[in-house]
VEXMAR-950430 format. One record per residue (C-alpha): x, y, z. Coordinates in nm, 4 decimals, always signed. Layout:
SITE X Y Z
...
This chain:
SITE +6.3703 +0.8395 +3.6777
SITE +6.0827 +0.6170 +3.7942
SITE +5.7291 +0.7416 +3.7393
SITE +5.4816 +0.7541 +4.0261
SITE +5.2097 +0.4955 +4.0002
SITE +4.8740 +0.4745 +4.1728
SITE +4.8027 +0.1884 +4.4088
SITE +4.5998 -0.0974 +4.2563
SITE +4.3115 -0.0256 +4.4915
SITE +4.2836 +0.3323 +4.3598
SITE +4.2931 +0.2171 +3.9994
SITE +4.0150 -0.0364 +4.0598
SITE +3.8049 +0.2255 +4.2388
SITE +3.8431 +0.4703 +3.9490
SITE +3.7401 +0.1999 +3.7018
SITE +3.4317 +0.1145 +3.9086
SITE +3.3442 +0.4844 +3.9302
SITE +3.3732 +0.5300 +3.5551
SITE +3.1571 +0.2218 +3.4952
SITE +2.9009 +0.3595 +3.7384
SITE +2.8899 +0.6940 +3.5575
SITE +2.8597 +0.5152 +3.2198
SITE +2.5731 +0.2962 +3.3400
SITE +2.3937 +0.5982 +3.4885
SITE +2.4359 +0.7914 +3.1635
SITE +2.3108 +0.4949 +2.9629
SITE +2.0106 +0.4569 +3.1910
SITE +1.9304 +0.8274 +3.1640
SITE +1.9636 +0.8091 +2.7844
SITE +1.7269 +0.5130 +2.7719
SITE +1.4708 +0.7015 +2.9796
SITE +1.4933 +1.0035 +2.7509
SITE +1.4616 +0.7860 +2.4418
SITE +1.1617 +0.6102 +2.5956
SITE +1.0000 +0.9454 +2.6745
SITE +1.0341 +1.0524 +2.3101
SITE +0.9054 +0.7200 +2.1737
SITE +0.6164 +0.6813 +2.4206
SITE +0.3690 +0.9171 +2.2398
SITE +0.4221 +0.7334 +1.9110
SITE +0.3766 +0.3965 +2.0815
SITE +0.0554 +0.5174 +2.2451
SITE -0.0821 +0.6333 +1.9094
SITE +0.0121 +0.3022 +1.7461
SITE -0.1532 +0.1106 +2.0288
SITE -0.4687 +0.3246 +2.0172
SITE -0.5197 +0.3325 +1.6407
SITE -0.3571 +0.0085 +1.5211
SITE -0.3037 -0.2536 +1.7903
SITE -0.6331 -0.2128 +1.9785
SITE -0.8533 -0.2018 +1.6622
SITE -0.6730 -0.5083 +1.5267
SITE -0.7308 -0.6997 +1.8505
SITE -1.0942 -0.5855 +1.8557
SITE -1.1452 -0.7123 +1.4989
SITE -0.9913 -1.0464 +1.5963
SITE -1.2328 -1.0693 +1.8910
SITE -1.5368 -0.9792 +1.6796
SITE -1.4383 -1.2437 +1.4247
SITE -1.4791 -1.5079 +1.6938
SITE -1.8356 -1.4012 +1.7796
SITE -2.1715 -1.3790 +1.6030
SITE -2.1926 -1.0039 +1.6669
SITE -2.4488 -0.8184 +1.4553
SITE -2.5617 -0.4586 +1.4222
SITE -2.9187 -0.5364 +1.5286
SITE -3.1096 -0.8062 +1.7112
SITE -3.0236 -1.0251 +2.0070
SITE -2.6682 -1.0863 +1.8786
SITE -2.6027 -0.7122 +1.9027
SITE -2.6963 -0.7000 +2.2714
SITE -2.5421 -1.0313 +2.3763
SITE -2.3012 -1.1691 +2.1152
SITE -2.2042 -1.5349 +2.1501
SITE -1.8607 -1.6879 +2.1062
SITE -1.8572 -1.9044 +1.7932
SITE -1.4850 -1.9724 +1.7584
SITE -1.3673 -2.0353 +1.4034
SITE -1.7178 -2.0719 +1.2587
SITE -1.7013 -1.7344 +1.0796
SITE -1.3631 -1.8167 +0.9278
SITE -1.4916 -2.1509 +0.8039
SITE -1.8006 -1.9840 +0.6595
SITE -1.5782 -1.7420 +0.4694
SITE -1.3507 -2.0189 +0.3419
SITE -1.6455 -2.2178 +0.2072
SITE -1.8303 -1.9129 +0.0738
SITE -1.8094 -1.8823 -0.3098
SITE -1.8715 -1.5072 -0.2864
SITE -1.5585 -1.4634 -0.0768
SITE -1.3424 -1.6494 -0.3278
SITE -1.4970 -1.4559 -0.6150
SITE -1.4084 -1.1302 -0.4383
SITE -1.0579 -1.2612 -0.3713
SITE -1.0045 -1.3417 -0.7388
SITE -1.1407 -1.0009 -0.8411
SITE -0.9042 -0.8371 -0.5914
SITE -0.6085 -1.0242 -0.7413
SITE -0.7090 -0.8986 -1.0859
SITE -0.7486 -0.5475 -0.9491
SITE -0.4046 -0.5496 -0.7846
SITE -0.2221 -0.7069 -1.0784
SITE -0.3937 -0.4877 -1.3366
SITE -0.3856 -0.1470 -1.1697
SITE -0.0879 -0.1681 -0.9334
SITE +0.1683 -0.4243 -1.0483
SITE +0.1200 -0.3599 -1.4209
SITE -0.0557 -0.0249 -1.4538
SITE +0.1019 +0.2016 -1.1939
SITE +0.4502 +0.0500 -1.2062
SITE +0.4774 +0.0629 -1.5858
SITE +0.3082 +0.3990 -1.6325
SITE +0.4872 +0.5599 -1.3380
SITE +0.8288 +0.4432 -1.4556
SITE +0.7555 +0.5443 -1.8157
SITE +0.6650 +0.8993 -1.7148
SITE +0.9669 +0.9272 -1.4835
SITE +1.1999 +0.7935 -1.7552
SITE +1.0691 +1.0296 -2.0227
SITE +1.0944 +1.3321 -1.7914
SITE +1.4320 +1.2480 -1.6355
SITE +1.6413 +1.4816 -1.8566
SITE +1.3749 +1.7413 -1.9232
SITE +1.3230 +2.0753 -1.7531
SITE +1.0935 +2.3697 -1.7875
SITE +0.7181 +2.4217 -1.7916
SITE +0.6329 +2.0997 -1.9800
SITE +0.7847 +1.8808 -1.7091
SITE +0.6181 +2.0793 -1.4317
SITE +0.2823 +2.0625 -1.6130
SITE +0.2929 +1.6848 -1.6600
SITE +0.4054 +1.6230 -1.3018
SITE +0.1431 +1.8627 -1.1696
SITE -0.1407 +1.6926 -1.3584
SITE -0.0318 +1.3450 -1.2467
SITE +0.0043 +1.4520 -0.8837
SITE -0.3298 +1.6366 -0.8966
SITE -0.5078 +1.3098 -0.9755
SITE -0.3457 +1.1588 -0.6660
SITE -0.4189 +1.4327 -0.4136
SITE -0.7814 +1.5032 -0.5069
SITE -1.0404 +1.3502 -0.2694
SITE -1.1722 +1.0112 -0.3708
SITE -1.5316 +1.1324 -0.3821
SITE -1.4421 +1.4129 -0.6248
SITE -1.2351 +1.1872 -0.8499
SITE -1.5024 +0.9171 -0.8522
SITE -1.7709 +1.1681 -0.9502
SITE -1.5533 +1.2887 -1.2389
SITE -1.5027 +0.9328 -1.3617
SITE -1.8718 +0.8513 -1.3356
SITE -1.9369 +1.1581 -1.5506
SITE -1.6663 +1.0445 -1.7923
SITE -1.7995 +0.6888 -1.8274
SITE -2.1726 +0.7626 -1.8078
SITE -2.3777 +0.5708 -2.0603
SITE -2.6048 +0.8528 -2.1757
SITE -2.4130 +1.1785 -2.1383
SITE -2.0620 +1.0548 -2.0706
SITE -1.7645 +1.2481 -2.2037
SITE -1.5854 +0.9344 -2.3261
SITE -1.8807 +0.8205 -2.5371
SITE -1.9094 +1.1682 -2.6839
SITE -1.5408 +1.1709 -2.7787
SITE -1.5523 +0.8200 -2.9297
SITE -1.8846 +0.8775 -3.1033
SITE -2.0533 +0.5745 -2.9448
SITE -2.3451 +0.7153 -2.7420
SITE -2.5208 +0.4757 -2.5077
SITE -2.2253 +0.2422 -2.4462
SITE -2.2419 +0.1281 -2.0785
SITE -1.8767 +0.1116 -1.9676
SITE -1.9521 +0.0629 -1.5975
SITE -2.2067 -0.2102 -1.6700
SITE -2.0330 -0.4056 -1.9459
SITE -1.6720 -0.3578 -1.8303
SITE -1.6803 -0.2795 -1.4566
SITE -1.3441 -0.4430 -1.3696
SITE -1.1644 -0.2753 -1.6578
SITE -1.3161 +0.0574 -1.5545
SITE -1.1941 +0.0413 -1.1954
SITE -0.8496 -0.0851 -1.3052
SITE -0.8011 +0.2094 -1.5411
SITE -0.9410 +0.4447 -1.2773
SITE -0.7025 +0.3240 -1.0070
SITE -0.4063 +0.3270 -1.2466
SITE -0.4773 +0.6877 -1.3430
SITE -0.5252 +0.7906 -0.9839
SITE -0.2292 +0.6135 -0.8215
SITE +0.0465 +0.6580 -1.0801
SITE +0.1789 +0.9735 -0.9122
SITE +0.3444 +0.7856 -0.6252
SITE +0.5313 +0.5506 -0.8593
SITE +0.6331 +0.8420 -1.0811
SITE +0.7811 +1.0395 -0.7897
SITE +0.9584 +0.7370 -0.6410
SITE +1.1113 +0.6341 -0.9739
SITE +1.2009 +0.9943 -1.0529
SITE +1.4060 +1.0111 -0.7336
SITE +1.5571 +0.6672 -0.7983
SITE +1.6647 +0.7521 -1.1540
SITE +1.8528 +1.0513 -1.0182
SITE +2.0860 +0.8058 -0.8402
SITE +2.1831 +0.6231 -1.1596
SITE +2.5357 +0.7403 -1.2572
SITE +2.5186 +0.9166 -1.5971
SITE +2.8657 +0.7802 -1.6773
SITE +2.7297 +0.4249 -1.6694
SITE +2.4571 +0.5105 -1.9202
SITE +2.7068 +0.6920 -2.1393
SITE +2.9403 +0.3920 -2.1321
SITE +2.6536 +0.1643 -2.2296
SITE +2.5594 +0.3926 -2.5202
SITE +2.9198 +0.4044 -2.6424
SITE +2.9318 +0.0253 -2.6240
SITE +2.6338 +0.0117 -2.8604
SITE +2.3687 -0.0915 -2.6090
SITE +2.0107 -0.0340 -2.7142
SITE +1.7572 +0.1482 -2.5022
SITE +1.6200 -0.1763 -2.3593
SITE +1.9708 -0.3057 -2.2858
SITE +2.0531 +0.0154 -2.0998
SITE +1.7429 -0.0287 -1.8862
SITE +1.8066 -0.3981 -1.8234
SITE +2.1806 -0.3853 -1.7541
SITE +2.2301 -0.0387 -1.6034
SITE +1.9108 +0.1233 -1.4781
SITE +1.7169 -0.1681 -1.3266
SITE +2.0083 -0.3031 -1.1186
SITE +2.0542 +0.0424 -0.9624
SITE +1.6860 +0.0944 -0.8772
SITE +1.5957 -0.2673 -0.7916
SITE +1.5331 -0.1838 -0.4262
SITE +1.3077 +0.1086 -0.5209
SITE +1.1063 -0.1149 -0.7542
SITE +1.0430 -0.3739 -0.4830
SITE +0.9558 -0.1064 -0.2255
SITE +0.7120 +0.0524 -0.4683
SITE +0.5550 -0.2841 -0.5488
SITE +0.5078 -0.3617 -0.1799
SITE +0.3412 -0.0304 -0.0965
SITE +0.1096 +0.0029 -0.3950
SITE +0.0112 -0.3662 -0.3787
SITE -0.0993 -0.3330 -0.0163
SITE -0.2725 -0.0002 -0.0800
SITE -0.4580 -0.1367 -0.3819
SITE -0.5493 -0.4604 -0.2049
SITE -0.7292 -0.2614 +0.0651
SITE -0.8669 +0.0132 -0.1594
SITE -1.2343 +0.0977 -0.1151
SITE -1.2653 +0.3573 -0.3924
SITE -1.4048 +0.1068 -0.6509
SITE -1.7259 +0.1114 -0.4473
SITE -1.7705 +0.4787 -0.5381
SITE -1.7775 +0.3876 -0.9084
SITE -1.9642 +0.0592 -0.9310
SITE -2.0769 -0.0263 -0.5739
SITE -1.9417 -0.3756 -0.6408
SITE -2.1780 -0.4402 -0.9272
SITE -2.3218 -0.5355 -1.1548
SITE -2.3905 -0.8792 -1.0050
SITE -2.0744 -0.8649 -0.7955
SITE -1.8418 -0.8384 -1.0984
SITE -1.6381 -0.5621 -0.9325
SITE -1.6883 -0.6595 -0.5681
SITE -1.3297 -0.6602 -0.4423
SITE -1.2593 -0.7727 -0.0855
SITE -1.2803 -0.4247 +0.0673
SITE -1.6260 -0.3799 -0.0856
SITE -1.7249 -0.7328 +0.0166
SITE -1.6400 -0.6606 +0.3810
SITE -1.8416 -0.3384 +0.3693
SITE -2.1458 -0.5157 +0.2286
SITE -2.1524 -0.8073 +0.4721
SITE -2.0499 -0.6068 +0.7803
SITE -2.2451 -0.2820 +0.7408
SITE -2.5143 -0.3385 +0.4797
SITE -2.6047 -0.6895 +0.5997
SITE -2.5146 -0.6176 +0.9631
SITE -2.2986 -0.9311 +1.0069
SITE -2.0111 -0.7672 +1.1925
SITE -1.8736 -1.0963 +1.3221
SITE -1.8493 -1.2475 +0.9762
SITE -1.7138 -0.9214 +0.8344
SITE -1.4458 -0.9133 +1.1057
SITE -1.3473 -1.2697 +1.0170
SITE -1.3056 -1.1743 +0.6514
SITE -1.1025 -0.8706 +0.7610
SITE -0.8767 -1.1050 +0.9595
SITE -0.8171 -1.3114 +0.6464
SITE -0.7338 -0.9921 +0.4555
SITE -0.4874 -0.8987 +0.7302
SITE -0.3181 -1.2378 +0.7023
SITE -0.2942 -1.2025 +0.3239
SITE -0.1355 -0.8593 +0.3657
SITE +0.1189 -1.0011 +0.6098
SITE +0.2099 -1.2828 +0.3699
SITE +0.2545 -1.0377 +0.0815
SITE +0.4637 -0.8031 +0.2971
SITE +0.6896 -1.0860 +0.4195
SITE +0.7345 -1.2105 +0.0617
SITE +0.8396 -0.8671 -0.0646
SITE +1.0717 -0.8050 +0.2334
SITE +1.2456 -1.1394 +0.1889
SITE +1.2818 -1.0710 -0.1829
SITE +1.4241 -0.7269 -0.1089
SITE +1.6781 -0.8682 +0.1373
SITE +1.7840 -1.1413 -0.1045
SITE +1.8354 -0.8858 -0.3803
SITE +2.0481 -0.6714 -0.1481
């Protein structure tokens, strides 16, 4: 028995109708998605895009906090950037910032954070909660409070560290300012690395570690051949975040104010001094632009490395 079929014209009309409904639904979905995303885009534009563009504009002028340049700034083009490039103080601050990032973030926080997470991975009870609580407490306390505590710890005359070591009068912040801020930032920022590595180690299959132990692998071999390959993406993500945070960290100013003689004047402190203390906002904006470009280069390097590892 032959089945009834629709005329070709009716079939084509139904197909066009379905396509019309699909396009309308897609358009309505796009509008709804745009409505949900619009507030976030407005906040990003107001607090990120516009300030960045304003800093770029200021870097091309001789704008100052006071004087005639404050009322009527003049366009100077790339003069501020060239001044920064040929300024020895800028390069000294850049080198100090590299030391600060490598010492406190790449070496200090990564190693200490992973060590704590590895030692606490199989533990439970009050000891684990106490250690994690103390590490996280150092991270969540306000910078002003933490800096005051460290100034009291490292004070030359009545400092707690000198009292414990029995060496009264030793000026830690004067003789070893870079070491002081590196240890300070390592102590303060380790919590993030510890929590990230703690979550990453939970994804390592216990059977793989057990197989490595049965095969006679040492502790270092287990880390190298089993643990690190599983958490490689977490390590690179952690390095990217803490490197950028440390590169732009201003808290060293609360300990040493960039001194003595500029020996702890990292780039964030250098920008503050030239832009606000000296009033050279145009030059300070130009240095900030260079810092932004350095951050972008570091971020692109880490992202490419992460993709290649994947």
